[in-house]
N, C-alpha and C positions, 0 to 999 in steps of 0.2 A: 880721531871723531868722524872726520870726512870719510874715511875708508869703510867705517861701519855704515855710513848712509849709503855709500855706493855698492856695498855687499847686499845691504837691505833691499835697495831697489832691484838689483839683480835678481834677488830672490823673489820679490814680487812680480816682476816681469815673467821669470820662469814659471812661477804658479799660474799666472794668467794664460799664457801661451800653452801651457800643458793642458788646461782645462778648454780653452777654445779650441785646440786642434784635434780634441778626441773625435768630435764628429767628422773631421776630415779623415781621420785612420778608419772610421767605418763607412765612409761614404764610397759605394762601389761605382759612382761615375768616374772617379779619380782612378788612375792606373794603379796597379799593385805596386809597381817599382816607386811611383811617387808616394804611395801610402807607407812603404817600408822605409823612404827616406825621411817621412814626417816623423815616423816612430823611432827612427835612429836619433832624430836631433831634439824631438819633443815629446817622446812617448811616455816617459816618467819625469818625476820631478827632478830626479838625479841627472838624468840626460839633458833635460831642459835647463837646468843650472848650468851644467858644464858648456852647453851652447852658448849660453848668455856670458860665460866668462870668455869664450872665444870671441865672441861678438864685440865685447867690451875692451879687452886686452890685447888681441891679436890682430885686429884689423881685417878679420875675416868675414866681416858682415856682408858685404857684396855676395860672396859664394853662398850664404845662408838666406839672406833676403831675397834673392833674385828668384829661385825655385819655389820659395814660399808664396810669393807674389803671383808668379806665373801659373802655379799648378794650383793652389788652394784658393786664394781670393786676393784681389787687388787691394782689400780693405787693410791687410797688413802693410801696405806701403806706408800708411800714415805713421805707424811706429818708427818705421827707419827713415822717414824723410826729415 
């Protein structure tokens, strides 16, 4: 039962990040390399969900959180805090 809750929360987080970062992928003020990085990690629901699996189970969240906070918006730090 608890794993269903964890997987559901990861899915909701993935959907939220995928929708919120859509503007960042289209923002020309952000460099093309950073926009490609955002797309590679959060561009589609499946990519975003896989990123959330990495964040949750592999301990790779600093390598994903830092570029997101530094290049897109510091608001995303609230999620990873």
